[in-house]
N, C-alpha and C positions, 0 to 999 in steps of 0.2 A: 600718563607721564607720571613720574615719581620725583619727588622734590629730591635734588641734589642735597639738600640739607638732612635728608633721613638718614645718611651714614656718616654725620658728623660724629667724630669720637669713636668710629669702627674700623677705620681704616689704617690704623696705624700699625705697625709691624709687617703692612703688606710690601711694603718697598724701603730698603735702605740704602741703596748705593748712591752715593752722591760725586756729582761731578763739578770739576772747578769752572766758575765763569769763562773762562779764556774758552777752555775747550767746549764749552756750549755754545758760546759766539761763533767759533769757525763753524760748528757742525750744525747750527740752525743756518748760519746765511749760507751756507754749501746746499742744504735743503732747500731755501728758497729758490734755487735757481731749478729745481726738478716740480715745483709748484705751478698750476695752471690756475685753480681758481682764486679770485682776485680777495675773496672774504677770506680763505685759508691763510692766503701772504699776510695780511693783514693781521689776522691773529698772530702767527709766527713774530711777526714784527713788532706788534706789541709784547710780546713775551719777551722778546731781546731788550727793547726799553724798559719793561720791568723788572728785568732781571739786576739791572743796575740800581734800581730805585729801591731805598729800605723799606717804603710805603706801598711797591708794588703790588699787584694783584695775583703775583705765581704761588705765593706761599699760604697752604692752607694751615691754619694753627690748631686747628681742632685735631689733625689728623697727622701733625709735624711732617708735611709733606709738601714738597715742591714740584709743580707743574712742570718747569723747566727739566727736573733731573728725571720725570717719568718721560718726557719725550726726548731725552737724550738717550735713555734707555732704549726706547722703540727705535730712535736712529741707529743704533748699535746693533740690533737683529737684522735681518734680512728681509725687511719690511716691501721689498719692490711689488711683492704679490698682494698687498694690501694696501699699496699706494692711495687707489681710488678712495677706499674707506676712510682711510687715516687723512684723506685731503677734506673728504664730505664732514667727518667730525671737528676738524677743525673749524673749516668753515661756519659750524652749527653753533660753535660756542660764540662766534662774533653776535648772533642773534638771542640765543637764549643760554646764557652761562660763562659770561665774561669773569665772573666772581671768582674767588680763586675755588671755591667748592666746586663749580661749575667744570672749571679747567682740570682739577686734578681728578675729578669722576671721569669724566669723559675719558682722558688719556689712560688711567687704569682702566677702563673698559677696552681701548685697544689694546694695551700691553696684556690682558689677559689672552690676546689671541695667542702668545708665544708660551704660555705658561701652562 
């Protein structure tokens, strides 16, 4: 397994679209209704809480990326076919990747499916 910090400083310019907090809050709370995995639900709820905390764990300073922007971008895609993969990756964040680098890297991997 590669340490997620291997990519620090190399992921800027990959993702630039930003969403406002209000839109993300609505989007994520609607998404929670689709999830069945308890761990995935927990991480999305943590991301929502951290969205409102200036010291939260969503923003990765090394790459100037916010994991909530990446999740919002994924949820604006036709993600229904990959929902089981997305749910599993979100659940895995609770086990080994709750830090900003872990959140950003896992979600970027999912976003790559659409690129």
